HTML snippet that shows the backbone in 3Dmol.js (N, CA, C, O; Angstrom):
<script src="https://3Dmol.org/build/3Dmol-min.js"></script>
<div id="view" style="width:600px;height:400px;position:relative"></div>
<script>
const pdb = `
ATOM      1  N   MET A   1     -33.724 202.260 -85.891  1.00  0.00           N
ATOM      2  CA  MET A   1     -34.900 203.284 -85.186  1.00  0.00           C
ATOM      3  C   MET A   1     -35.162 204.065 -86.185  1.00  0.00           C
ATOM      4  O   MET A   1     -34.723 204.150 -87.332  1.00  0.00           O
ATOM      5  N   LEU A   2     -36.423 204.966 -85.209  1.00  0.00           N
ATOM      6  CA  LEU A   2     -37.186 205.515 -86.221  1.00  0.00           C
ATOM      7  C   LEU A   2     -37.949 206.344 -85.367  1.00  0.00           C
ATOM      8  O   LEU A   2     -38.993 206.207 -84.729  1.00  0.00           O
ATOM      9  N   LEU A   3     -36.626 207.784 -85.646  1.00  0.00           N
ATOM     10  CA  LEU A   3     -37.257 208.767 -84.887  1.00  0.00           C
ATOM     11  C   LEU A   3     -38.682 209.534 -84.558  1.00  0.00           C
ATOM     12  O   LEU A   3     -39.338 209.951 -85.513  1.00  0.00           O
ATOM     13  N   LYS A   4     -39.106 209.698 -83.371  1.00  0.00           N
ATOM     14  CA  LYS A   4     -40.396 210.625 -83.657  1.00  0.00           C
ATOM     15  C   LYS A   4     -40.411 212.102 -83.760  1.00  0.00           C
ATOM     16  O   LYS A   4     -39.719 212.701 -82.937  1.00  0.00           O
ATOM     17  N   SER A   5     -40.906 212.618 -84.405  1.00  0.00           N
ATOM     18  CA  SER A   5     -40.732 214.075 -84.007  1.00  0.00           C
ATOM     19  C   SER A   5     -41.842 215.008 -83.466  1.00  0.00           C
ATOM     20  O   SER A   5     -43.036 214.718 -83.548  1.00  0.00           O
ATOM     21  N   GLU A   6     -41.354 216.194 -82.885  1.00  0.00           N
ATOM     22  CA  GLU A   6     -42.424 216.674 -82.099  1.00  0.00           C
ATOM     23  C   GLU A   6     -42.102 218.393 -82.005  1.00  0.00           C
ATOM     24  O   GLU A   6     -41.103 219.022 -82.353  1.00  0.00           O
ATOM     25  N   PHE A   7     -43.067 218.734 -81.541  1.00  0.00           N
ATOM     26  CA  PHE A   7     -43.213 220.217 -81.426  1.00  0.00           C
ATOM     27  C   PHE A   7     -42.215 220.840 -80.551  1.00  0.00           C
ATOM     28  O   PHE A   7     -42.213 220.506 -79.367  1.00  0.00           O
ATOM     29  N   VAL A   8     -41.116 221.957 -81.101  1.00  0.00           N
ATOM     30  CA  VAL A   8     -40.625 222.428 -80.071  1.00  0.00           C
ATOM     31  C   VAL A   8     -40.618 223.998 -80.142  1.00  0.00           C
ATOM     32  O   VAL A   8     -41.020 224.450 -81.214  1.00  0.00           O
ATOM     33  N   ASN A   9     -40.223 224.936 -79.163  1.00  0.00           N
ATOM     34  CA  ASN A   9     -40.066 226.244 -79.049  1.00  0.00           C
ATOM     35  C   ASN A   9     -39.376 226.815 -79.551  1.00  0.00           C
ATOM     36  O   ASN A   9     -38.272 226.445 -79.150  1.00  0.00           O
ATOM     37  N   ILE A  10     -39.248 227.724 -80.398  1.00  0.00           N
ATOM     38  CA  ILE A  10     -37.831 227.986 -81.073  1.00  0.00           C
ATOM     39  C   ILE A  10     -37.544 228.874 -80.357  1.00  0.00           C
ATOM     40  O   ILE A  10     -36.466 229.281 -80.791  1.00  0.00           O
ATOM     41  N   ASN A  11     -37.847 229.506 -79.441  1.00  0.00           N
ATOM     42  CA  ASN A  11     -36.896 230.020 -78.646  1.00  0.00           C
ATOM     43  C   ASN A  11     -35.940 229.567 -77.124  1.00  0.00           C
ATOM     44  O   ASN A  11     -34.941 230.034 -76.576  1.00  0.00           O
ATOM     45  N   GLU A  12     -36.855 228.441 -76.851  1.00  0.00           N
ATOM     46  CA  GLU A  12     -35.670 227.588 -76.132  1.00  0.00           C
ATOM     47  C   GLU A  12     -35.440 226.197 -76.892  1.00  0.00           C
ATOM     48  O   GLU A  12     -35.685 225.025 -76.606  1.00  0.00           O
ATOM     49  N   ILE A  13     -34.565 227.185 -78.547  1.00  0.00           N
ATOM     50  CA  ILE A  13     -33.271 226.274 -79.513  1.00  0.00           C
ATOM     51  C   ILE A  13     -31.943 226.760 -79.089  1.00  0.00           C
ATOM     52  O   ILE A  13     -31.810 227.833 -79.678  1.00  0.00           O
ATOM     53  N   TYR A  14     -30.781 226.512 -78.303  1.00  0.00           N
ATOM     54  CA  TYR A  14     -29.333 227.286 -78.768  1.00  0.00           C
ATOM     55  C   TYR A  14     -28.667 226.872 -80.037  1.00  0.00           C
ATOM     56  O   TYR A  14     -28.428 225.728 -80.423  1.00  0.00           O
ATOM     57  N   VAL A  15     -28.321 228.420 -80.823  1.00  0.00           N
ATOM     58  CA  VAL A  15     -27.940 227.495 -81.666  1.00  0.00           C
ATOM     59  C   VAL A  15     -25.996 227.814 -81.402  1.00  0.00           C
ATOM     60  O   VAL A  15     -25.498 228.870 -81.012  1.00  0.00           O
ATOM     61  N   PRO A  16     -25.331 226.651 -81.734  1.00  0.00           N
ATOM     62  CA  PRO A  16     -23.633 227.375 -80.670  1.00  0.00           C
ATOM     63  C   PRO A  16     -23.483 227.643 -82.553  1.00  0.00           C
ATOM     64  O   PRO A  16     -24.268 227.558 -83.497  1.00  0.00           O
ATOM     65  N   ALA A  17     -22.036 227.991 -82.392  1.00  0.00           N
ATOM     66  CA  ALA A  17     -21.255 229.265 -83.012  1.00  0.00           C
ATOM     67  C   ALA A  17     -21.442 227.871 -84.327  1.00  0.00           C
ATOM     68  O   ALA A  17     -22.191 228.082 -85.281  1.00  0.00           O
ATOM     69  N   GLU A  18     -20.956 227.002 -84.251  1.00  0.00           N
ATOM     70  CA  GLU A  18     -20.255 226.386 -85.714  1.00  0.00           C
ATOM     71  C   GLU A  18     -21.600 226.100 -86.266  1.00  0.00           C
ATOM     72  O   GLU A  18     -21.425 225.539 -87.348  1.00  0.00           O
ATOM     73  N   ARG A  19     -22.938 226.241 -85.998  1.00  0.00           N
ATOM     74  CA  ARG A  19     -24.311 226.468 -86.528  1.00  0.00           C
ATOM     75  C   ARG A  19     -24.580 227.439 -86.926  1.00  0.00           C
ATOM     76  O   ARG A  19     -25.359 227.594 -87.867  1.00  0.00           O
ATOM     77  N   ARG A  20     -23.853 228.586 -86.149  1.00  0.00           N
ATOM     78  CA  ARG A  20     -24.818 229.385 -87.224  1.00  0.00           C
ATOM     79  C   ARG A  20     -23.528 229.913 -88.480  1.00  0.00           C
ATOM     80  O   ARG A  20     -23.924 230.863 -89.155  1.00  0.00           O
ATOM     81  N   LYS A  21     -22.490 229.550 -88.740  1.00  0.00           N
ATOM     82  CA  LYS A  21     -22.069 229.891 -89.607  1.00  0.00           C
ATOM     83  C   LYS A  21     -22.370 228.921 -90.482  1.00  0.00           C
ATOM     84  O   LYS A  21     -21.431 228.959 -91.277  1.00  0.00           O
ATOM     85  N   GLU A  22     -22.862 228.357 -90.709  1.00  0.00           N
ATOM     86  CA  GLU A  22     -23.247 227.560 -91.831  1.00  0.00           C
ATOM     87  C   GLU A  22     -24.955 228.423 -92.251  1.00  0.00           C
ATOM     88  O   GLU A  22     -25.734 228.025 -93.118  1.00  0.00           O
ATOM     89  N   ILE A  23     -25.138 229.522 -91.434  1.00  0.00           N
ATOM     90  CA  ILE A  23     -26.802 230.307 -92.273  1.00  0.00           C
ATOM     91  C   ILE A  23     -25.946 230.761 -93.540  1.00  0.00           C
ATOM     92  O   ILE A  23     -24.788 231.171 -93.628  1.00  0.00           O
ATOM     93  N   GLN A  24     -27.186 230.482 -94.718  1.00  0.00           N
ATOM     94  CA  GLN A  24     -26.871 231.223 -95.959  1.00  0.00           C
ATOM     95  C   GLN A  24     -28.299 231.451 -96.209  1.00  0.00           C
ATOM     96  O   GLN A  24     -29.325 230.778 -96.313  1.00  0.00           O
ATOM     97  N   PRO A  25     -27.953 232.626 -96.261  1.00  0.00           N
ATOM     98  CA  PRO A  25     -29.418 233.402 -96.203  1.00  0.00           C
ATOM     99  C   PRO A  25     -30.188 233.207 -97.425  1.00  0.00           C
ATOM    100  O   PRO A  25     -31.398 233.356 -97.254  1.00  0.00           O
ATOM    101  N   GLU A  26     -29.832 232.920 -98.587  1.00  0.00           N
ATOM    102  CA  GLU A  26     -30.613 232.478 -99.724  1.00  0.00           C
ATOM    103  C   GLU A  26     -31.030 230.907 -99.346  1.00  0.00           C
ATOM    104  O   GLU A  26     -32.090 230.648 -99.916  1.00  0.00           O
ATOM    105  N   LYS A  27     -30.703 230.153 -98.828  1.00  0.00           N
ATOM    106  CA  LYS A  27     -31.343 229.011 -98.089  1.00  0.00           C
ATOM    107  C   LYS A  27     -32.381 229.247 -97.030  1.00  0.00           C
ATOM    108  O   LYS A  27     -33.192 228.331 -96.892  1.00  0.00           O
ATOM    109  N   VAL A  28     -32.516 230.320 -96.242  1.00  0.00           N
ATOM    110  CA  VAL A  28     -33.373 230.470 -95.632  1.00  0.00           C
ATOM    111  C   VAL A  28     -34.644 230.928 -96.434  1.00  0.00           C
ATOM    112  O   VAL A  28     -35.815 230.600 -96.248  1.00  0.00           O
ATOM    113  N   GLU A  29     -34.109 231.770 -97.373  1.00  0.00           N
ATOM    114  CA  GLU A  29     -35.276 232.324 -98.114  1.00  0.00           C
ATOM    115  C   GLU A  29     -35.778 231.211 -99.264  1.00  0.00           C
ATOM    116  O   GLU A  29     -36.750 231.262-100.017  1.00  0.00           O
ATOM    117  N   ALA A  30     -35.086 230.527 -99.161  1.00  0.00           N
ATOM    118  CA  ALA A  30     -35.858 229.017 -99.753  1.00  0.00           C
ATOM    119  C   ALA A  30     -36.541 228.191 -99.528  1.00  0.00           C
ATOM    120  O   ALA A  30     -37.240 227.605-100.355  1.00  0.00           O
ATOM    121  N   GLU A  31     -36.466 227.936 -98.146  1.00  0.00           N
ATOM    122  CA  GLU A  31     -36.841 227.272 -97.132  1.00  0.00           C
ATOM    123  C   GLU A  31     -38.321 228.030 -96.463  1.00  0.00           C
ATOM    124  O   GLU A  31     -39.349 227.412 -96.185  1.00  0.00           O
ATOM    125  N   ALA A  32     -38.129 229.332 -96.322  1.00  0.00           N
ATOM    126  CA  ALA A  32     -39.363 230.164 -96.221  1.00  0.00           C
ATOM    127  C   ALA A  32     -40.333 229.670 -96.991  1.00  0.00           C
ATOM    128  O   ALA A  32     -41.219 229.060 -96.393  1.00  0.00           O
ATOM    129  N   GLU A  33     -40.417 229.766 -98.217  1.00  0.00           N
ATOM    130  CA  GLU A  33     -40.939 229.469 -99.457  1.00  0.00           C
ATOM    131  C   GLU A  33     -41.553 228.397 -99.761  1.00  0.00           C
ATOM    132  O   GLU A  33     -42.689 228.159-100.172  1.00  0.00           O
ATOM    133  N   ALA A  34     -40.560 227.709 -99.481  1.00  0.00           N
ATOM    134  CA  ALA A  34     -41.173 226.501 -99.201  1.00  0.00           C
ATOM    135  C   ALA A  34     -42.207 226.053 -98.022  1.00  0.00           C
ATOM    136  O   ALA A  34     -42.983 225.102 -98.113  1.00  0.00           O
ATOM    137  N   MET A  35     -42.117 226.618 -97.287  1.00  0.00           N
ATOM    138  CA  MET A  35     -42.513 226.462 -95.695  1.00  0.00           C
ATOM    139  C   MET A  35     -43.916 226.961 -95.553  1.00  0.00           C
ATOM    140  O   MET A  35     -44.776 226.623 -94.740  1.00  0.00           O
ATOM    141  N   MET A  36     -43.984 228.354 -97.090  1.00  0.00           N
ATOM    142  CA  MET A  36     -45.703 228.820 -96.902  1.00  0.00           C
ATOM    143  C   MET A  36     -46.519 227.808 -98.078  1.00  0.00           C
ATOM    144  O   MET A  36     -47.718 227.547 -98.178  1.00  0.00           O
ATOM    145  N   GLU A  37     -45.602 227.463 -98.727  1.00  0.00           N
ATOM    146  CA  GLU A  37     -46.769 226.537-100.285  1.00  0.00           C
ATOM    147  C   GLU A  37     -46.677 224.710 -99.661  1.00  0.00           C
ATOM    148  O   GLU A  37     -47.232 223.812-100.294  1.00  0.00           O
ATOM    149  N   ASP A  38     -45.948 224.465 -98.456  1.00  0.00           N
ATOM    150  CA  ASP A  38     -46.323 223.126 -98.208  1.00  0.00           C
ATOM    151  C   ASP A  38     -45.684 223.256 -96.663  1.00  0.00           C
ATOM    152  O   ASP A  38     -44.707 223.883 -96.253  1.00  0.00           O
ATOM    153  N   ASP A  39     -46.693 222.359 -95.957  1.00  0.00           N
ATOM    154  CA  ASP A  39     -46.149 222.273 -94.168  1.00  0.00           C
ATOM    155  C   ASP A  39     -45.802 221.420 -93.666  1.00  0.00           C
ATOM    156  O   ASP A  39     -45.705 221.231 -92.453  1.00  0.00           O
ATOM    157  N   ASP A  40     -45.402 220.344 -95.038  1.00  0.00           N
ATOM    158  CA  ASP A  40     -44.948 219.226 -94.307  1.00  0.00           C
ATOM    159  C   ASP A  40     -43.337 219.285 -94.414  1.00  0.00           C
ATOM    160  O   ASP A  40     -42.809 218.692 -95.354  1.00  0.00           O
ATOM    161  N   GLU A  41     -42.543 219.979 -93.485  1.00  0.00           N
ATOM    162  CA  GLU A  41     -41.360 219.835 -93.356  1.00  0.00           C
ATOM    163  C   GLU A  41     -40.363 219.017 -93.277  1.00  0.00           C
ATOM    164  O   GLU A  41     -40.854 217.897 -93.137  1.00  0.00           O
ATOM    165  N   GLN A  42     -39.230 218.953 -93.290  1.00  0.00           N
ATOM    166  CA  GLN A  42     -37.995 218.480 -92.777  1.00  0.00           C
ATOM    167  C   GLN A  42     -38.422 219.018 -91.102  1.00  0.00           C
ATOM    168  O   GLN A  42     -38.814 220.144 -90.792  1.00  0.00           O
ATOM    169  N   PRO A  43     -38.210 217.854 -90.197  1.00  0.00           N
ATOM    170  CA  PRO A  43     -37.435 218.008 -89.166  1.00  0.00           C
ATOM    171  C   PRO A  43     -36.265 218.879 -88.601  1.00  0.00           C
ATOM    172  O   PRO A  43     -35.171 218.486 -89.006  1.00  0.00           O
ATOM    173  N   ILE A  44     -36.237 219.502 -88.121  1.00  0.00           N
ATOM    174  CA  ILE A  44     -34.571 219.700 -87.365  1.00  0.00           C
ATOM    175  C   ILE A  44     -34.166 218.739 -86.839  1.00  0.00           C
ATOM    176  O   ILE A  44     -34.639 217.609 -86.957  1.00  0.00           O
ATOM    177  N   GLN A  45     -33.253 219.054 -86.201  1.00  0.00           N
ATOM    178  CA  GLN A  45     -32.258 218.256 -85.103  1.00  0.00           C
ATOM    179  C   GLN A  45     -31.695 218.777 -83.820  1.00  0.00           C
ATOM    180  O   GLN A  45     -30.680 219.469 -83.900  1.00  0.00           O
ATOM    181  N   VAL A  46     -32.157 218.565 -82.787  1.00  0.00           N
ATOM    182  CA  VAL A  46     -31.743 219.009 -81.314  1.00  0.00           C
ATOM    183  C   VAL A  46     -31.188 217.870 -80.769  1.00  0.00           C
ATOM    184  O   VAL A  46     -30.936 216.735 -81.174  1.00  0.00           O
ATOM    185  N   ARG A  47     -31.032 218.671 -79.427  1.00  0.00           N
ATOM    186  CA  ARG A  47     -30.554 217.337 -78.346  1.00  0.00           C
ATOM    187  C   ARG A  47     -30.866 218.094 -77.178  1.00  0.00           C
ATOM    188  O   ARG A  47     -30.598 219.293 -77.102  1.00  0.00           O
ATOM    189  N   ARG A  48     -31.284 217.610 -76.488  1.00  0.00           N
ATOM    190  CA  ARG A  48     -31.485 218.317 -74.485  1.00  0.00           C
ATOM    191  C   ARG A  48     -29.878 218.798 -74.307  1.00  0.00           C
ATOM    192  O   ARG A  48     -28.757 218.303 -74.425  1.00  0.00           O
ATOM    193  N   GLY A  49     -30.555 220.202 -73.911  1.00  0.00           N
ATOM    194  CA  GLY A  49     -28.885 220.650 -72.957  1.00  0.00           C
ATOM    195  C   GLY A  49     -29.436 220.817 -71.858  1.00  0.00           C
ATOM    196  O   GLY A  49     -30.610 220.503 -71.666  1.00  0.00           O
ATOM    197  N   LYS A  50     -28.745 221.291 -71.047  1.00  0.00           N
ATOM    198  CA  LYS A  50     -29.059 221.621 -69.403  1.00  0.00           C
ATOM    199  C   LYS A  50     -30.482 222.072 -69.051  1.00  0.00           C
ATOM    200  O   LYS A  50     -31.142 221.428 -68.236  1.00  0.00           O
ATOM    201  N   ASP A  51     -31.139 223.565 -69.869  1.00  0.00           N
ATOM    202  CA  ASP A  51     -31.954 223.976 -69.493  1.00  0.00           C
ATOM    203  C   ASP A  51     -32.860 224.557 -70.957  1.00  0.00           C
ATOM    204  O   ASP A  51     -33.719 225.422 -71.130  1.00  0.00           O
ATOM    205  N   ARG A  52     -32.354 223.856 -71.593  1.00  0.00           N
ATOM    206  CA  ARG A  52     -32.998 223.984 -73.031  1.00  0.00           C
ATOM    207  C   ARG A  52     -32.452 222.997 -74.478  1.00  0.00           C
ATOM    208  O   ARG A  52     -31.446 222.305 -74.325  1.00  0.00           O
ATOM    209  N   PHE A  53     -33.137 222.991 -75.773  1.00  0.00           N
ATOM    210  CA  PHE A  53     -32.290 222.030 -76.800  1.00  0.00           C
ATOM    211  C   PHE A  53     -31.486 223.421 -77.553  1.00  0.00           C
ATOM    212  O   PHE A  53     -31.395 224.639 -77.703  1.00  0.00           O
ATOM    213  N   VAL A  54     -30.998 221.990 -77.870  1.00  0.00           N
ATOM    214  CA  VAL A  54     -29.157 222.460 -78.727  1.00  0.00           C
ATOM    215  C   VAL A  54     -29.884 222.215 -79.770  1.00  0.00           C
ATOM    216  O   VAL A  54     -30.944 221.592 -79.715  1.00  0.00           O
ATOM    217  N   LEU A  55     -29.311 222.746 -80.953  1.00  0.00           N
ATOM    218  CA  LEU A  55     -29.564 222.621 -82.759  1.00  0.00           C
ATOM    219  C   LEU A  55     -28.275 221.851 -82.677  1.00  0.00           C
ATOM    220  O   LEU A  55     -27.205 222.153 -82.148  1.00  0.00           O
ATOM    221  N   VAL A  56     -28.778 220.415 -83.560  1.00  0.00           N
ATOM    222  CA  VAL A  56     -27.606 219.652 -84.258  1.00  0.00           C
ATOM    223  C   VAL A  56     -27.272 220.075 -85.679  1.00  0.00           C
ATOM    224  O   VAL A  56     -26.173 220.228 -86.212  1.00  0.00           O
ATOM    225  N   SER A  57     -28.615 220.236 -86.199  1.00  0.00           N
ATOM    226  CA  SER A  57     -28.858 220.317 -87.444  1.00  0.00           C
ATOM    227  C   SER A  57     -30.558 221.130 -88.070  1.00  0.00           C
ATOM    228  O   SER A  57     -31.670 221.174 -87.543  1.00  0.00           O
ATOM    229  N   GLY A  58     -30.062 221.633 -89.311  1.00  0.00           N
ATOM    230  CA  GLY A  58     -31.084 222.196 -89.896  1.00  0.00           C
ATOM    231  C   GLY A  58     -31.740 224.131 -89.257  1.00  0.00           C
ATOM    232  O   GLY A  58     -32.825 224.569 -88.874  1.00  0.00           O
ATOM    233  N   VAL A  59     -30.200 224.797 -89.485  1.00  0.00           N
ATOM    234  CA  VAL A  59     -29.889 225.905 -88.854  1.00  0.00           C
ATOM    235  C   VAL A  59     -30.882 226.461 -90.083  1.00  0.00           C
ATOM    236  O   VAL A  59     -31.926 226.997 -89.710  1.00  0.00           O
ATOM    237  N   ASN A  60     -30.712 226.400 -91.060  1.00  0.00           N
ATOM    238  CA  ASN A  60     -31.548 227.309 -92.199  1.00  0.00           C
ATOM    239  C   ASN A  60     -33.234 227.070 -92.170  1.00  0.00           C
ATOM    240  O   ASN A  60     -34.027 228.012 -92.162  1.00  0.00           O
ATOM    241  N   ARG A  61     -33.581 225.829 -92.157  1.00  0.00           N
ATOM    242  CA  ARG A  61     -35.082 225.463 -91.547  1.00  0.00           C
ATOM    243  C   ARG A  61     -35.808 226.399 -90.162  1.00  0.00           C
ATOM    244  O   ARG A  61     -37.004 226.610 -89.960  1.00  0.00           O
ATOM    245  N   LEU A  62     -34.287 226.967 -89.110  1.00  0.00           N
ATOM    246  CA  LEU A  62     -34.720 227.227 -88.543  1.00  0.00           C
ATOM    247  C   LEU A  62     -35.061 228.552 -88.227  1.00  0.00           C
ATOM    248  O   LEU A  62     -36.004 228.923 -87.528  1.00  0.00           O
ATOM    249  N   GLU A  63     -33.624 229.713 -89.201  1.00  0.00           N
ATOM    250  CA  GLU A  63     -33.746 230.899 -89.198  1.00  0.00           C
ATOM    251  C   GLU A  63     -35.079 230.824 -90.322  1.00  0.00           C
ATOM    252  O   GLU A  63     -35.443 231.918 -89.892  1.00  0.00           O
ATOM    253  N   ALA A  64     -35.759 230.617 -91.007  1.00  0.00           N
ATOM    254  CA  ALA A  64     -36.714 230.246 -92.821  1.00  0.00           C
ATOM    255  C   ALA A  64     -37.649 230.415 -91.071  1.00  0.00           C
ATOM    256  O   ALA A  64     -37.451 231.552 -90.644  1.00  0.00           O
ATOM    257  N   SER A  65     -38.428 229.673 -90.214  1.00  0.00           N
ATOM    258  CA  SER A  65     -39.003 229.491 -89.262  1.00  0.00           C
ATOM    259  C   SER A  65     -39.451 230.753 -88.444  1.00  0.00           C
ATOM    260  O   SER A  65     -40.548 231.244 -88.177  1.00  0.00           O
ATOM    261  N   LYS A  66     -37.889 231.140 -88.100  1.00  0.00           N
ATOM    262  CA  LYS A  66     -38.214 232.656 -87.121  1.00  0.00           C
ATOM    263  C   LYS A  66     -38.456 233.655 -87.863  1.00  0.00           C
ATOM    264  O   LYS A  66     -38.849 234.683 -87.312  1.00  0.00           O
ATOM    265  N   ALA A  67     -38.227 233.616 -89.852  1.00  0.00           N
ATOM    266  CA  ALA A  67     -38.609 234.663 -90.147  1.00  0.00           C
ATOM    267  C   ALA A  67     -39.943 234.812 -90.574  1.00  0.00           C
ATOM    268  O   ALA A  67     -40.361 235.770 -91.225  1.00  0.00           O
ATOM    269  N   LEU A  68     -40.645 233.781 -90.167  1.00  0.00           N
ATOM    270  CA  LEU A  68     -42.142 233.517 -90.631  1.00  0.00           C
ATOM    271  C   LEU A  68     -42.905 233.934 -89.881  1.00  0.00           C
ATOM    272  O   LEU A  68     -44.006 234.409 -90.157  1.00  0.00           O
ATOM    273  N   GLY A  69     -42.244 233.768 -88.447  1.00  0.00           N
ATOM    274  CA  GLY A  69     -42.862 234.238 -87.232  1.00  0.00           C
ATOM    275  C   GLY A  69     -43.361 233.190 -86.794  1.00  0.00           C
ATOM    276  O   GLY A  69     -44.455 233.408 -86.274  1.00  0.00           O
ATOM    277  N   GLU A  70     -43.087 232.264 -86.772  1.00  0.00           N
ATOM    278  CA  GLU A  70     -43.206 230.748 -85.777  1.00  0.00           C
ATOM    279  C   GLU A  70     -42.882 230.553 -84.633  1.00  0.00           C
ATOM    280  O   GLU A  70     -41.746 230.799 -84.228  1.00  0.00           O
ATOM    281  N   GLU A  71     -43.799 230.087 -83.916  1.00  0.00           N
ATOM    282  CA  GLU A  71     -43.613 229.949 -82.396  1.00  0.00           C
ATOM    283  C   GLU A  71     -43.031 228.902 -82.139  1.00  0.00           C
ATOM    284  O   GLU A  71     -42.434 228.852 -81.064  1.00  0.00           O
ATOM    285  N   THR A  72     -43.008 227.493 -83.213  1.00  0.00           N
ATOM    286  CA  THR A  72     -42.438 226.453 -82.447  1.00  0.00           C
ATOM    287  C   THR A  72     -42.319 225.806 -84.107  1.00  0.00           C
ATOM    288  O   THR A  72     -43.001 226.195 -85.055  1.00  0.00           O
ATOM    289  N   ILE A  73     -41.460 224.925 -84.138  1.00  0.00           N
ATOM    290  CA  ILE A  73     -40.793 223.864 -84.984  1.00  0.00           C
ATOM    291  C   ILE A  73     -40.383 222.037 -84.701  1.00  0.00           C
ATOM    292  O   ILE A  73     -39.740 221.325 -83.929  1.00  0.00           O
ATOM    293  N   ARG A  74     -41.060 221.968 -85.640  1.00  0.00           N
ATOM    294  CA  ARG A  74     -40.784 220.314 -86.127  1.00  0.00           C
ATOM    295  C   ARG A  74     -39.821 220.250 -85.545  1.00  0.00           C
ATOM    296  O   ARG A  74     -39.105 221.250 -85.608  1.00  0.00           O
ATOM    297  N   ALA A  75     -39.320 219.039 -84.688  1.00  0.00           N
ATOM    298  CA  ALA A  75     -37.709 218.546 -84.667  1.00  0.00           C
ATOM    299  C   ALA A  75     -37.825 217.234 -84.391  1.00  0.00           C
ATOM    300  O   ALA A  75     -38.948 216.824 -84.097  1.00  0.00           O
ATOM    301  N   TYR A  76     -36.343 216.005 -84.435  1.00  0.00           N
ATOM    302  CA  TYR A  76     -36.369 215.293 -84.144  1.00  0.00           C
ATOM    303  C   TYR A  76     -35.475 215.277 -82.744  1.00  0.00           C
ATOM    304  O   TYR A  76     -34.315 215.673 -82.867  1.00  0.00           O
ATOM    305  N   VAL A  77     -35.944 214.821 -81.318  1.00  0.00           N
ATOM    306  CA  VAL A  77     -34.794 215.470 -80.301  1.00  0.00           C
ATOM    307  C   VAL A  77     -34.102 214.557 -80.344  1.00  0.00           C
ATOM    308  O   VAL A  77     -34.725 213.528 -80.608  1.00  0.00           O
ATOM    309  N   VAL A  78     -32.706 214.380 -80.158  1.00  0.00           N
ATOM    310  CA  VAL A  78     -31.172 213.013 -81.017  1.00  0.00           C
ATOM    311  C   VAL A  78     -30.833 212.998 -78.996  1.00  0.00           C
ATOM    312  O   VAL A  78     -30.918 213.749 -78.025  1.00  0.00           O
ATOM    313  N   GLY A  79     -30.532 211.948 -79.264  1.00  0.00           N
ATOM    314  CA  GLY A  79     -30.001 211.780 -77.482  1.00  0.00           C
ATOM    315  C   GLY A  79     -28.148 212.138 -78.044  1.00  0.00           C
ATOM    316  O   GLY A  79     -27.199 212.362 -77.292  1.00  0.00           O
ATOM    317  N   ALA A  80     -28.139 212.097 -79.177  1.00  0.00           N
ATOM    318  CA  ALA A  80     -26.308 211.648 -78.995  1.00  0.00           C
ATOM    319  C   ALA A  80     -25.666 213.387 -79.866  1.00  0.00           C
ATOM    320  O   ALA A  80     -26.081 214.074 -80.799  1.00  0.00           O
ATOM    321  N   ARG A  81     -24.630 213.462 -79.016  1.00  0.00           N
ATOM    322  CA  ARG A  81     -23.773 214.718 -80.462  1.00  0.00           C
ATOM    323  C   ARG A  81     -23.079 214.098 -81.186  1.00  0.00           C
ATOM    324  O   ARG A  81     -22.395 213.089 -81.014  1.00  0.00           O
ATOM    325  N   LEU A  82     -23.415 215.230 -82.691  1.00  0.00           N
ATOM    326  CA  LEU A  82     -22.776 215.055 -83.442  1.00  0.00           C
ATOM    327  C   LEU A  82     -21.150 215.583 -83.334  1.00  0.00           C
ATOM    328  O   LEU A  82     -21.130 216.754 -82.954  1.00  0.00           O
ATOM    329  N   HIS A  83     -20.271 215.225 -83.486  1.00  0.00           N
ATOM    330  CA  HIS A  83     -18.512 216.098 -83.663  1.00  0.00           C
ATOM    331  C   HIS A  83     -17.862 216.121 -85.028  1.00  0.00           C
ATOM    332  O   HIS A  83     -16.764 216.657 -85.179  1.00  0.00           O
TER     333      HIS A  83
END
`;
const viewer = $3Dmol.createViewer("view");
viewer.addModel(pdb, "pdb");
viewer.setStyle({}, {cartoon: {color: "spectrum"}});
viewer.zoomTo();
viewer.render();
</script>
């Protein structure tokens, strides 16, 4: 199954505590540098929550986008929860 990516507003993405624990400042910095050089970044994964999106994977890319002042990020909207 091929997933189609779409742009999602960063301020509509909730980052669960277990995803926040995965933030690595050196990875965030490296991701930000890569994003400035190449705008063909790997989409993050989110799922639809009640009134927002919930981050499934890609916390360092999300944080890098925030650091760069981006308002949207490319994401795959997935249906299943990862446990």
